[in-house]
N, C-alpha and C positions, 0 to 999 in steps of 0.2 A: 576557510571557515568550517570549524568543526561542527558536527551536528549539536544543536542545543538539547539539554536535558528538560524534559517536559514531565509535569506529575498531574495525575488524577487521584481521586481517593483510593483505587486499588492498584494503580500501575505507574511505571515509569517508562517513558521512551528516552532512550539514551543511545549514545554512539555505540556502534558495535564493537565486539571484542572477538578475538580468533575463536573462542569456544562456539560463538553464535554461528560463525561461518560453517564450522564443522558440522553443527546439528542441522543447520539449513541445507548443507549439501547431502547429509543423509536423508533429508525429506525429498528433496528434487530427484534422488535416484529412484524413489518409489512411484507407484501409480497415483499417489496423492498429488503429484505435479502434472497430471493430465490436462489439467485446464490452463496450464502454462507452457504446454508444447512437450511435456515430459512423458516418461521419465527422462531425466537429463543426466549425462554422464558426468560424475563428479568434477572433472577438469573443467568442463564448460560451465557447470554450475557455480564453481568457485569463481571463475572470472567474471560471471553475470552478476553475483552478489558483490565482489570486490569493486565492480565498476559502479554498482549503485552506493556503495559506501564512498567511493571516490568522488561522486558527484557533488558531495558538499563542498568540496575545495574547488571544482571546476564551476559549479553552477549556483551554488547557495542553497542547494535542497538536496535531498537523497534520502537514504534509508536510516531508520532507526531500529534497534532492537527493543522488543517490548518485554519487560519483565514485571513480575509481581513485586510488591513491596518487601517480600521476603528474598527477592532475588532470583526467583525461578524464572527461567527464560521461556517465553511463550510464542516468539516468532517475530515477525518483521512487519513494519509499516512504512511507507515511505511516498515522497513525492518525487517522480521520475520524469525525466524527458530524454531518453536516449536518442540519437540521431534519426532513427526511423519512426519516432512518434511525433505527429504534427502538433500535439498539445501536451501541457503538462498533466501527468496521471496520478492520482492517488491510488496506490496498491497496496495489498495485504496478504499475508500468509500466515496462518498459525500451525504450530506443531498439534499432532493429533490430540494430545492430552489437554490442550487449551481450548478446543472447539465446544461450542454450545454453552458457554458461560458469560457471554456478554462482552468478552475482553476486545473483540474486534470493534464492536460499537463504540466502546470507550475510548480505545486507542485512535480510532478513525476520527472521533470527535476532537480529541486533543490535537491531532495533526492538522485537521480542517481549521480549528480556531487558529493554530500557528500560521496558516496560510494566509488567512484572511487578515490577520494582524500583520503579515508582510506585504499587504496590498495585492495579493492575487485576486483577481476578479471572477476567475472560474477554474475548475479543475475537472478533468474527467476520469471515468475508470473504464478501461478496456477490459470486457468481461466476455468469456466464452458463453454462447448462447445456452449451454446446458449446464452451466455453473450456477444452479439455482440458489446456493448459500449466498454467493457474492452478490447475485442480483437482489436477494432479499435485503442483505445489508446495506447496498447503495440506496435502495428504496426507503429503508428504516432510517438512513441518514438524510433523506429529503431529495435525493438525486433523481433526476427524470431522464428516462430514456430519450437519446437524441439521435434519431436516424439519420438527420442531415449532417452529423459530425464527420469529418474526415478520419479515416482509419489508418492504423499504422501501415507503413509501406509493406507491400505484399500480402496484406490481409483482405479478407472479404467479409460481407455479412454473414457467411456460413461459418467464419472463424471467431468474429468479434462484434458484439453489440457495445454501445458507448451509452455511459450514463453520466449525465452533467450535474457537477455539484455547483451551487452558487451561494455566496455568504447569506442571502435572505431566506433560503430554504435548508441549509444546514447548520443553522444556529450560530449566526455571527453574534459577537457580544452584544450588539444593539437588540438583538431579539430578546434579551433577557433584562433590558432596562426597564 
């Protein structure tokens, strides 16, 4: 199953293209990837991102590229569950030039609506405790901290906090009826 293309007033979520992976690998090699275990060497980052793209065929969900209506690539959002994740996660990363403009909220809202339409009952976001921007986004989306949620294999509460998203708090279509 290829990634579906989703639209909002300013953004398109679409299947990744090779140029996206190159830009994301550039990002992962920097300190901006510190909340994801980085900086991450290019070879490892490429494999990681490619696996998130491949999840669409294997699992029916995965990574989308985020771009503006004029085609400017902004970053990635996706629904992931690699083998070491106990639950499906919605996660995001933006390139430096895209931060602070509301793009992450808009892209996450699109992805969450898609998930709820697919019948997902819950998603989590695994976030580094010092990643204030991602915690703020999860909270803005309606997610609540869930200290009882299982953590990814090998991680502790010093590494990861869990925020839980649910259709009734994250803007399910019924909320707008």
